[in-house]
N, C-alpha and C positions, 0 to 999 in steps of 0.2 A: 499520671499519677505521682509517679515517681520519677520520669524529668522535671515537671513542675518542681516537685518539694528538692530538687536539688540547683534546682534556679533561683528557690527562695532562699537557699542556703549558699550559695553564693554570692545574690544582691545582702541578704544580712555579714557575709566576709565581709566583702567592697565595702559597705557604713559604716563597720565594727574599725574597719585599719583606717578610712579618713579620721572618723573620730579622734580613735587612738593618736593618732600625727596632728590632730589638732592640738586634742589636749597639751600632748608631751611631743613639740617634736626633735627633741636628739633624744639618743636609743637608752632604753631603760628597762630594766634584767626581766619585770611583771608586764611591760607591756611586747611582751616580744614572745611573753609565754601564751598570754590573751591572744597575738594576734596566732601563730602558732597552734592553739585549744580551735579559736576560728577555720585555720584550715584541716585540720582536722575532722571536727563537721563537714566539714564538704565534702571529704574524705569520706566519712563514711556514710554520707547522703548517697556519693555516686555508685559506692561500692553494694550498696544495697539497691539502686535501680540495675546494677549490674547483674543482680542475683536475681530480679523479677526479671528483669527481660530474661535471663537464661528459662527462669519456671517457661515464662508462657512461648518460648521460640523452639529450647529444643527441640520438645513434642513435635512439633510441624516438619522441623530436620529431622529428624527420625523414619518419621510417615513418608518426606521426600523419596530419603534415600531407599 
């Protein structure tokens, strides 16, 4: 589920970037901020997935050692 959320966030990020490039092909300060925020959302989703993975797998690794 966590990996799926990261993939969904990445698809939305890519779609938003394509849309922004279509609307304003030249560089624009606000478009840059929008793209940065979308990339930050993907980063937050991936960090959350990493934390979930650690919560799930660390107890098994500790038991294995």
